[in-house]
Short mmCIF file of the C-alpha atoms (twelve columns), coordinates in Angstrom:
data_MODEL
# 
_entry.id   MODEL 
# 
loop_
_atom_site.group_PDB 
_atom_site.id 
_atom_site.type_symbol 
_atom_site.label_atom_id 
_atom_site.label_alt_id 
_atom_site.label_comp_id 
_atom_site.label_asym_id 
_atom_site.label_seq_id 
_atom_site.Cartn_x 
_atom_site.Cartn_y 
_atom_site.Cartn_z 
_atom_site.pdbx_PDB_model_num 
ATOM 1   C CA . UNK A 1   0.000   0.000   0.000  1 
ATOM 2   C CA . UNK A 2   1.362   3.426   -0.922 1 
ATOM 3   C CA . UNK A 3   0.815   6.612   1.075  1 
ATOM 4   C CA . UNK A 4   -1.977  7.823   -1.214 1 
ATOM 5   C CA . UNK A 5   -3.939  4.630   -0.636 1 
ATOM 6   C CA . UNK A 6   -3.241  4.988   3.086  1 
ATOM 7   C CA . UNK A 7   -4.846  8.449   3.033  1 
ATOM 8   C CA . UNK A 8   -7.861  7.148   1.133  1 
ATOM 9   C CA . UNK A 9   -8.403  4.289   3.571  1 
ATOM 10  C CA . UNK A 10  -8.244  6.652   6.542  1 
ATOM 11  C CA . UNK A 11  -10.714 9.001   4.823  1 
ATOM 12  C CA . UNK A 12  -13.044 6.127   3.950  1 
ATOM 13  C CA . UNK A 13  -13.133 4.923   7.541  1 
ATOM 14  C CA . UNK A 14  -13.866 8.405   8.869  1 
ATOM 15  C CA . UNK A 15  -16.644 8.697   6.294  1 
ATOM 16  C CA . UNK A 16  -18.135 5.439   7.568  1 
ATOM 17  C CA . UNK A 17  -18.324 7.055   11.016 1 
ATOM 18  C CA . UNK A 18  -20.431 9.896   9.634  1 
ATOM 19  C CA . UNK A 19  -17.739 12.467  8.826  1 
ATOM 20  C CA . UNK A 20  -17.691 14.510  5.634  1 
ATOM 21  C CA . UNK A 21  -14.121 13.916  4.469  1 
ATOM 22  C CA . UNK A 22  -11.815 15.387  1.846  1 
ATOM 23  C CA . UNK A 23  -8.378  14.170  0.813  1 
ATOM 24  C CA . UNK A 24  -5.570  16.650  0.065  1 
ATOM 25  C CA . UNK A 25  -7.605  19.736  0.935  1 
ATOM 26  C CA . UNK A 26  -6.025  23.193  0.995  1 
ATOM 27  C CA . UNK A 27  -7.114  25.012  4.148  1 
ATOM 28  C CA . UNK A 28  -6.491  28.695  4.889  1 
ATOM 29  C CA . UNK A 29  -5.385  29.264  8.462  1 
ATOM 30  C CA . UNK A 30  -4.939  32.466  10.447 1 
ATOM 31  C CA . UNK A 31  -1.275  32.781  9.452  1 
ATOM 32  C CA . UNK A 32  -0.684  30.415  6.537  1 
ATOM 33  C CA . UNK A 33  -2.203  28.122  3.926  1 
ATOM 34  C CA . UNK A 34  -1.913  24.403  4.637  1 
ATOM 35  C CA . UNK A 35  -2.235  21.271  2.511  1 
ATOM 36  C CA . UNK A 36  -4.062  18.797  4.741  1 
ATOM 37  C CA . UNK A 37  -3.870  15.044  4.064  1 
ATOM 38  C CA . UNK A 38  -7.465  14.459  5.201  1 
ATOM 39  C CA . UNK A 39  -10.069 16.825  6.633  1 
ATOM 40  C CA . UNK A 40  -13.063 15.403  8.486  1 
ATOM 41  C CA . UNK A 41  -16.095 17.524  9.305  1 
ATOM 42  C CA . UNK A 42  -19.162 16.681  11.350 1 
ATOM 43  C CA . UNK A 43  -21.947 18.354  13.264 1 
ATOM 44  C CA . UNK A 44  -22.527 17.186  16.824 1 
ATOM 45  C CA . UNK A 45  -25.366 18.634  18.915 1 
ATOM 46  C CA . UNK A 46  -25.613 21.564  16.521 1 
ATOM 47  C CA . UNK A 47  -21.899 22.387  16.707 1 
ATOM 48  C CA . UNK A 48  -19.647 22.109  13.638 1 
ATOM 49  C CA . UNK A 49  -16.515 20.050  14.232 1 
ATOM 50  C CA . UNK A 50  -13.313 19.996  12.166 1 
ATOM 51  C CA . UNK A 51  -10.651 17.328  12.457 1 
ATOM 52  C CA . UNK A 52  -7.400  17.553  10.508 1 
ATOM 53  C CA . UNK A 53  -5.574  14.332  9.808  1 
ATOM 54  C CA . UNK A 54  -1.986  13.642  8.811  1 
ATOM 55  C CA . UNK A 55  -1.000  10.221  7.477  1 
ATOM 56  C CA . UNK A 56  2.611   9.040   7.778  1 
ATOM 57  C CA . UNK A 57  3.357   5.733   6.087  1 
ATOM 58  C CA . UNK A 58  7.004   5.898   7.100  1 
ATOM 59  C CA . UNK A 59  9.505   3.169   7.919  1 
ATOM 60  C CA . UNK A 60  10.709  5.006   11.014 1 
ATOM 61  C CA . UNK A 61  8.869   6.320   14.086 1 
ATOM 62  C CA . UNK A 62  7.506   9.831   13.833 1 
ATOM 63  C CA . UNK A 63  9.752   12.300  15.727 1 
ATOM 64  C CA . UNK A 64  8.818   15.068  18.130 1 
ATOM 65  C CA . UNK A 65  9.478   17.788  15.557 1 
ATOM 66  C CA . UNK A 66  6.805   16.432  13.204 1 
ATOM 67  C CA . UNK A 67  4.237   16.423  16.011 1 
ATOM 68  C CA . UNK A 68  5.094   20.004  17.000 1 
ATOM 69  C CA . UNK A 69  4.703   21.112  13.381 1 
ATOM 70  C CA . UNK A 70  1.357   19.323  13.171 1 
ATOM 71  C CA . UNK A 71  0.219   20.990  16.402 1 
ATOM 72  C CA . UNK A 72  0.945   24.340  14.798 1 
ATOM 73  C CA . UNK A 73  -1.193  23.460  11.778 1 
ATOM 74  C CA . UNK A 74  -4.075  22.288  13.964 1 
ATOM 75  C CA . UNK A 75  -3.960  25.521  15.964 1 
ATOM 76  C CA . UNK A 76  -3.631  27.737  12.889 1 
ATOM 77  C CA . UNK A 77  -6.700  26.333  11.103 1 
ATOM 78  C CA . UNK A 78  -8.742  26.272  14.323 1 
ATOM 79  C CA . UNK A 79  -9.383  22.532  14.202 1 
ATOM 80  C CA . UNK A 80  -11.146 20.863  17.094 1 
ATOM 81  C CA . UNK A 81  -8.913  17.839  16.872 1 
ATOM 82  C CA . UNK A 82  -5.801  16.653  15.098 1 
ATOM 83  C CA . UNK A 83  -5.081  12.992  14.410 1 
ATOM 84  C CA . UNK A 84  -1.649  11.858  13.268 1 
ATOM 85  C CA . UNK A 85  -1.526  8.339   11.841 1 
ATOM 86  C CA . UNK A 86  1.666   6.305   11.735 1 
ATOM 87  C CA . UNK A 87  2.177   2.599   11.088 1 
ATOM 88  C CA . UNK A 88  5.754   2.725   12.388 1 
ATOM 89  C CA . UNK A 89  5.053   4.206   15.796 1 
ATOM 90  C CA . UNK A 90  6.146   7.411   17.485 1 
ATOM 91  C CA . UNK A 91  9.290   8.451   19.296 1 
ATOM 92  C CA . UNK A 92  8.925   9.067   23.025 1 
ATOM 93  C CA . UNK A 93  9.396   12.791  22.526 1 
ATOM 94  C CA . UNK A 94  6.547   12.810  20.023 1 
ATOM 95  C CA . UNK A 95  4.204   11.271  22.561 1 
ATOM 96  C CA . UNK A 96  5.254   13.869  25.131 1 
ATOM 97  C CA . UNK A 97  4.591   16.674  22.645 1 
ATOM 98  C CA . UNK A 98  1.041   15.414  22.118 1 
ATOM 99  C CA . UNK A 99  0.273   14.807  25.805 1 
ATOM 100 C CA . UNK A 100 -2.662  16.841  27.170 1 
ATOM 101 C CA . UNK A 101 -3.363  18.450  23.798 1 
ATOM 102 C CA . UNK A 102 -6.068  17.979  21.194 1 
ATOM 103 C CA . UNK A 103 -3.635  15.864  19.162 1 
ATOM 104 C CA . UNK A 104 -4.067  12.087  18.976 1 
ATOM 105 C CA . UNK A 105 -1.236  9.805   17.852 1 
ATOM 106 C CA . UNK A 106 -2.396  6.446   16.584 1 
ATOM 107 C CA . UNK A 107 -2.118  3.666   14.053 1 
ATOM 108 C CA . UNK A 108 -4.997  2.869   11.722 1 
ATOM 109 C CA . UNK A 109 -5.836  -0.365  13.565 1 
ATOM 110 C CA . UNK A 110 -5.814  1.329   16.973 1 
ATOM 111 C CA . UNK A 111 -7.942  4.169   15.649 1 
ATOM 112 C CA . UNK A 112 -10.526 1.750   14.258 1 
ATOM 113 C CA . UNK A 113 -10.763 0.061   17.642 1 
ATOM 114 C CA . UNK A 114 -10.719 3.103   19.914 1 
ATOM 115 C CA . UNK A 115 -12.259 5.995   18.019 1 
ATOM 116 C CA . UNK A 116 -15.084 4.236   16.230 1 
ATOM 117 C CA . UNK A 117 -16.715 3.568   19.595 1 
ATOM 118 C CA . UNK A 118 -16.071 7.144   20.725 1 
ATOM 119 C CA . UNK A 119 -17.547 8.708   17.596 1 
ATOM 120 C CA . UNK A 120 -20.480 6.300   17.573 1 
ATOM 121 C CA . UNK A 121 -21.259 7.174   21.184 1 
ATOM 122 C CA . UNK A 122 -21.206 10.909  20.391 1 
ATOM 123 C CA . UNK A 123 -23.478 10.385  17.405 1 
ATOM 124 C CA . UNK A 124 -25.823 8.270   19.520 1 
ATOM 125 C CA . UNK A 125 -26.003 10.999  22.175 1 
ATOM 126 C CA . UNK A 126 -26.883 13.568  19.511 1 
ATOM 127 C CA . UNK A 127 -29.674 11.376  18.157 1 
ATOM 128 C CA . UNK A 128 -30.962 10.683  21.654 1 
ATOM 129 C CA . UNK A 129 -31.146 14.420  22.344 1 
ATOM 130 C CA . UNK A 130 -33.177 14.964  19.175 1 
ATOM 131 C CA . UNK A 131 -35.493 12.120  20.152 1 
ATOM 132 C CA . UNK A 132 -35.933 13.509  23.672 1 
ATOM 133 C CA . UNK A 133 -36.689 16.996  22.340 1 
ATOM 134 C CA . UNK A 134 -39.253 15.623  19.904 1 
ATOM 135 C CA . UNK A 135 -40.935 13.623  22.659 1 
ATOM 136 C CA . UNK A 136 -41.191 16.785  24.754 1 
ATOM 137 C CA . UNK A 137 -42.655 18.633  21.780 1 
ATOM 138 C CA . UNK A 138 -45.367 15.997  21.360 1 
ATOM 139 C CA . UNK A 139 -46.100 16.088  25.099 1 
ATOM 140 C CA . UNK A 140 -46.426 19.880  25.041 1 
ATOM 141 C CA . UNK A 141 -49.290 19.592  22.563 1 
ATOM 142 C CA . UNK A 142 -51.488 18.576  25.497 1 
ATOM 143 C CA . UNK A 143 -50.790 21.948  27.140 1 
ATOM 144 C CA . UNK A 144 -52.111 23.974  24.208 1 
ATOM 145 C CA . UNK A 145 -55.428 25.837  24.495 1 
ATOM 146 C CA . UNK A 146 -58.273 23.488  23.652 1 
ATOM 147 C CA . UNK A 147 -58.924 24.851  20.154 1 
ATOM 148 C CA . UNK A 148 -55.243 24.676  19.193 1 
ATOM 149 C CA . UNK A 149 -54.855 21.248  20.766 1 
ATOM 150 C CA . UNK A 150 -57.852 19.849  18.895 1 
ATOM 151 C CA . UNK A 151 -56.590 21.374  15.661 1 
ATOM 152 C CA . UNK A 152 -53.160 19.777  16.090 1 
ATOM 153 C CA . UNK A 153 -54.488 16.330  16.928 1 
ATOM 154 C CA . UNK A 154 -57.015 16.468  14.091 1 
ATOM 155 C CA . UNK A 155 -54.079 16.738  11.687 1 
ATOM 156 C CA . UNK A 156 -52.201 13.772  13.109 1 
ATOM 157 C CA . UNK A 157 -51.405 11.528  10.155 1 
ATOM 158 C CA . UNK A 158 -49.128 8.951   11.742 1 
ATOM 159 C CA . UNK A 159 -49.834 5.319   12.607 1 
ATOM 160 C CA . UNK A 160 -52.311 4.771   15.434 1 
ATOM 161 C CA . UNK A 161 -50.012 2.487   17.372 1 
ATOM 162 C CA . UNK A 162 -52.796 0.535   19.071 1 
ATOM 163 C CA . UNK A 163 -56.066 -0.804  17.721 1 
ATOM 164 C CA . UNK A 164 -58.965 1.400   18.706 1 
ATOM 165 C CA . UNK A 165 -56.958 4.619   18.975 1 
ATOM 166 C CA . UNK A 166 -57.489 5.625   15.366 1 
ATOM 167 C CA . UNK A 167 -58.892 9.136   14.928 1 
ATOM 168 C CA . UNK A 168 -58.421 9.968   18.622 1 
ATOM 169 C CA . UNK A 169 -55.956 12.319  20.270 1 
ATOM 170 C CA . UNK A 170 -54.238 9.279   21.780 1 
ATOM 171 C CA . UNK A 171 -53.304 7.960   18.344 1 
ATOM 172 C CA . UNK A 172 -49.984 9.834   18.663 1 
ATOM 173 C CA . UNK A 173 -48.772 6.906   20.759 1 
ATOM 174 C CA . UNK A 174 -47.999 5.387   17.361 1 
ATOM 175 C CA . UNK A 175 -45.146 7.885   17.128 1 
ATOM 176 C CA . UNK A 176 -44.243 8.499   20.770 1 
ATOM 177 C CA . UNK A 177 -43.902 4.776   21.432 1 
ATOM 178 C CA . UNK A 178 -41.437 4.519   18.552 1 
ATOM 179 C CA . UNK A 179 -39.474 7.472   19.920 1 
ATOM 180 C CA . UNK A 180 -39.123 5.707   23.284 1 
ATOM 181 C CA . UNK A 181 -38.136 2.462   21.581 1 
ATOM 182 C CA . UNK A 182 -35.475 4.184   19.479 1 
ATOM 183 C CA . UNK A 183 -33.997 5.785   22.589 1 
ATOM 184 C CA . UNK A 184 -33.873 2.352   24.205 1 
ATOM 185 C CA . UNK A 185 -32.165 0.894   21.126 1 
ATOM 186 C CA . UNK A 186 -29.466 3.586   21.251 1 
ATOM 187 C CA . UNK A 187 -28.934 2.960   24.963 1 
ATOM 188 C CA . UNK A 188 -28.665 -0.796  24.430 1 
ATOM 189 C CA . UNK A 189 -26.120 -0.267  21.651 1 
ATOM 190 C CA . UNK A 190 -23.986 2.050   23.784 1 
ATOM 191 C CA . UNK A 191 -23.821 -0.634  26.462 1 
ATOM 192 C CA . UNK A 192 -22.926 -3.265  23.879 1 
ATOM 193 C CA . UNK A 193 -26.202 -5.146  24.154 1 
ATOM 194 C CA . UNK A 194 -26.270 -6.253  20.511 1 
ATOM 195 C CA . UNK A 195 -28.380 -7.068  18.585 1 
ATOM 196 C CA . UNK A 196 -30.827 -4.273  19.379 1 
ATOM 197 C CA . UNK A 197 -34.515 -4.202  18.501 1 
ATOM 198 C CA . UNK A 198 -35.882 -1.746  15.970 1 
ATOM 199 C CA . UNK A 199 -39.608 -1.132  15.624 1 
ATOM 200 C CA . UNK A 200 -40.665 0.636   12.399 1 
ATOM 201 C CA . UNK A 201 -43.504 3.135   12.395 1 
ATOM 202 C CA . UNK A 202 -45.870 0.554   10.927 1 
ATOM 203 C CA . UNK A 203 -44.926 -2.097  13.491 1 
ATOM 204 C CA . UNK A 204 -47.798 -4.567  13.839 1 
ATOM 205 C CA . UNK A 205 -47.138 -5.571  17.435 1 
ATOM 206 C CA . UNK A 206 -45.434 -8.837  16.516 1 
ATOM 207 C CA . UNK A 207 -42.658 -8.008  14.067 1 
ATOM 208 C CA . UNK A 208 -39.111 -7.874  15.432 1 
ATOM 209 C CA . UNK A 209 -36.248 -6.422  13.412 1 
ATOM 210 C CA . UNK A 210 -32.813 -6.926  14.931 1 
ATOM 211 C CA . UNK A 211 -29.956 -4.534  14.154 1 
ATOM 212 C CA . UNK A 212 -26.413 -5.739  14.732 1 
ATOM 213 C CA . UNK A 213 -24.139 -2.805  13.822 1 
ATOM 214 C CA . UNK A 214 -23.907 0.938   14.435 1 
ATOM 215 C CA . UNK A 215 -24.170 1.872   10.763 1 
ATOM 216 C CA . UNK A 216 -27.468 0.057   10.364 1 
ATOM 217 C CA . UNK A 217 -28.841 1.417   13.625 1 
ATOM 218 C CA . UNK A 218 -27.937 5.000   12.781 1 
ATOM 219 C CA . UNK A 219 -29.612 4.673   9.389  1 
ATOM 220 C CA . UNK A 220 -32.959 3.330   10.617 1 
ATOM 221 C CA . UNK A 221 -33.088 5.658   13.637 1 
ATOM 222 C CA . UNK A 222 -32.178 8.795   11.670 1 
ATOM 223 C CA . UNK A 223 -34.635 8.013   8.887  1 
ATOM 224 C CA . UNK A 224 -37.465 7.160   11.301 1 
ATOM 225 C CA . UNK A 225 -36.736 10.208  13.453 1 
ATOM 226 C CA . UNK A 226 -36.933 12.475  10.421 1 
ATOM 227 C CA . UNK A 227 -40.311 10.969  9.527  1 
ATOM 228 C CA . UNK A 228 -41.543 11.584  13.092 1 
ATOM 229 C CA . UNK A 229 -40.316 15.182  12.939 1 
ATOM 230 C CA . UNK A 230 -42.241 15.687  9.701  1 
ATOM 231 C CA . UNK A 231 -45.389 14.264  11.277 1 
ATOM 232 C CA . UNK A 232 -45.040 16.741  14.148 1 
ATOM 233 C CA . UNK A 233 -44.392 19.635  11.757 1 
ATOM 234 C CA . UNK A 234 -47.521 18.686  9.819  1 
ATOM 235 C CA . UNK A 235 -49.596 18.686  13.016 1 
ATOM 236 C CA . UNK A 236 -48.417 22.138  14.049 1 
ATOM 237 C CA . UNK A 237 -48.606 23.810  10.634 1 
ATOM 238 C CA . UNK A 238 -51.842 25.846  10.382 1 
ATOM 239 C CA . UNK A 239 -51.753 25.513  6.589  1 
ATOM 240 C CA . UNK A 240 -51.319 21.732  6.420  1 
ATOM 241 C CA . UNK A 241 -54.022 19.558  4.915  1 
ATOM 242 C CA . UNK A 242 -54.610 15.836  4.609  1 
ATOM 243 C CA . UNK A 243 -51.489 13.675  4.506  1 
ATOM 244 C CA . UNK A 244 -50.266 10.118  4.934  1 
ATOM 245 C CA . UNK A 245 -47.279 9.485   7.178  1 
ATOM 246 C CA . UNK A 246 -45.825 7.116   4.561  1 
ATOM 247 C CA . UNK A 247 -45.175 10.169  2.412  1 
ATOM 248 C CA . UNK A 248 -42.981 11.521  5.222  1 
ATOM 249 C CA . UNK A 249 -40.830 8.391   5.408  1 
ATOM 250 C CA . UNK A 250 -37.804 8.237   3.117  1 
ATOM 251 C CA . UNK A 251 -37.978 5.941   0.124  1 
ATOM 252 C CA . UNK A 252 -34.648 4.440   1.239  1 
ATOM 253 C CA . UNK A 253 -36.098 3.274   4.559  1 
ATOM 254 C CA . UNK A 254 -39.344 2.113   2.960  1 
ATOM 255 C CA . UNK A 255 -37.396 0.047   0.438  1 
ATOM 256 C CA . UNK A 256 -35.138 -1.431  3.124  1 
ATOM 257 C CA . UNK A 257 -38.136 -2.526  5.192  1 
ATOM 258 C CA . UNK A 258 -39.781 -3.989  2.091  1 
ATOM 259 C CA . UNK A 259 -36.682 -6.077  1.359  1 
ATOM 260 C CA . UNK A 260 -36.430 -7.306  4.957  1 
ATOM 261 C CA . UNK A 261 -40.070 -8.335  4.989  1 
ATOM 262 C CA . UNK A 262 -40.008 -9.975  1.576  1 
ATOM 263 C CA . UNK A 263 -36.970 -12.012 2.621  1 
ATOM 264 C CA . UNK A 264 -38.797 -13.244 5.704  1 
ATOM 265 C CA . UNK A 265 -41.906 -14.101 3.712  1 
ATOM 266 C CA . UNK A 266 -39.930 -16.176 1.225  1 
ATOM 267 C CA . UNK A 267 -38.091 -18.207 3.876  1 
# 
């Protein structure tokens, strides 16, 4: 593997963790212009994050001077974190130079093991916060003046959740129950209790879909959460008319669920 391929593999792994990555990006700092091996951007809890990454596929350990130079680049571009990859290790002085800073020294294998869990946990916390806020928003509908409350619930277009709740104000349990279940799935995943259960919006009370990896869990939770947010927005929009919640669910999630169910039917 050459150093260009090394950069691409690092970028690809960061992308799999949810980062928006670029290879060989030119970044303007406060004092100079820098050519960065890999930049990785993300948004966590509404805050933009920038990581700058340097990849050293050398035959010798990275010295202290290289780490100090990299620290200067990280500071100059205002990055939140700097990650220096080396497959040949680091000199002791290099490790000292990175101690108690926002610089991480690692190999690709160590990074995969250590940071994937860290980034996944941060992403899970962000999703859980969105889920909690949406649950509170649904609960606050009950505190609206009667006319506004009745108007909001009359425009609920989501699944009823339980038989007999259709066309009643309590039909929103079809969404709020899923919100609670998604929060539980994220908690189970963070504690390593795999596989975790995922209940789609049109869950029939018997179906169980098991998710075994972070990537799959993030996809189904994010897509379902966005559908729930659209249902809420529809309820609280004075100009909204008739709608079907299926129109608020992404075609990607709908197609995934169709494939899962068709596979089960054919076996």
